N, C-alpha and C positions, 0 to 999 in steps of 0.2 A: 681489535685494536681501535680505538675511536680516532674521530679526526684530530689533527694538531692545530692548536688554536695559533694564532700570531699575536705574539706578545706585544702590548702597547706599554708606553710609559705609567700611563694611568693603571692598566692592568696589573703591572710588576709592582707599583707602589701599593696597591690595594693588597696584593697577595703577601708581598713583605711586611705589611702592617699586621699581619696576624699573629706574629710573635717571634721570639729567638730561634724557636725549633724549627719553625717554616723557612726562616731565612738561612739556617745551616742547611737544611734540605736543599734549597734552591742554590745556594753556593756550591755545594756538593755535586749537584746534577748538572749545573753548568760546567763546572771544571771538567767532570767524567765524560760528557758528551763532547765538550770542545776539543779536548785533547785527543779523543779517539777519532773524531772527524778530520782534524788538522793533521794527524799522522798518516792517515790513509790518503787524504787529500794530497800531500806532500810526496808520499812514496809513490803514488801513481804518477804524479807530475815528474819525478825523476827516472820514472819508466822501470822500477825495481818490482820484484816479486817480494813477497814477506819472507822467501828463503834467503834471497839475496840481500836484503836489509838485514836479516838477522844475522847472516855470516859476517857481513861489514862492520856490524855492532857487536860482534863475538857473543852473540846470546842465541837461544834456540827460536826457532820459528814459531813455536806455540807462544812464546813470550810476546812477540810483534803481534800475532794474532790477537791475543788477549789485550794488548794495549790498544789496539786498535777497535775494541770492543766498547760501545758507548756505556755497557751495563757492568763493565769490570771494576773501575773505580780504584785501583791499588798500585797505581803508577808511582815509581819512586823517581826520585830526582836523578839519580844514578844513571837509571835506564834511560829518561829522557835525555840526560846530557850525551849519552852515546848516540843516541838516534840523531839528536842536533849535530853532533861531528859527522855522522855518517852522511847526512843530508845537506852539509855545509850551511848551516844556518843558526843564527842564534836563538837563545832560548830566555824568556823574561818571566819570571815568577815575581808577584807582586800582591801586596796587599792594598786593596783600594777600598774607598768609601763606597756605599751602595748605590749613589748617584752615578759614579762612573760605570759601575757594574750594570746598572739600567740602561744607560746609554750604549753599552756595547751589546748587551742581549737583544735590544730592540732595533739594533742596526742603525742608531743613530751616528756611533762610531763604529766603523768597520775595522777589521783587523788586517786582511790581506786581500789583495786581488788575485785572479787566477794567474796573471802575468807574473805578479811577484812571486808567487809560490814556485814558479818555474826557473826564477833566476838563481844563477849561482853566484857566489860571493863576489867575485870581480864585476859581474853584470849589475848585481845589486848596488854596490858603491858607484858605479858609473851613473845609476840612475837618481842619484842624490842631487837635490838642488844645488846648483853652483858648480857642478862639476861639468868641465868641458868634455866633448867627444874628442878622442885624438886620432 
């Protein structure tokens, strides 16, 4: 395997300018890898094994394993919603302009901090701006 290149805004723009098929592959790769890495990070942060997560979601352990594989690419919304419920987190699926996707991929806009991944629903709500600690 070769070394992984760090993506820059200019590098992403250049790559995406190659054409529609390149953009489609870029989006698919970003989604597949992003979902897999998020699922693994969240499960690990919750201290669950794949077997435990699968049992709580009502699916087979092999399904959880596949979903955590960045090269799987066949996630269903139903399965993602089940795991979101198990992990007590929200799930957001959205269509975005490439400018927003580039900012996410290059790290200009980050998704989650490690502390946010570990939070349960009540503590996540308490962390919102304007919420006083009681």
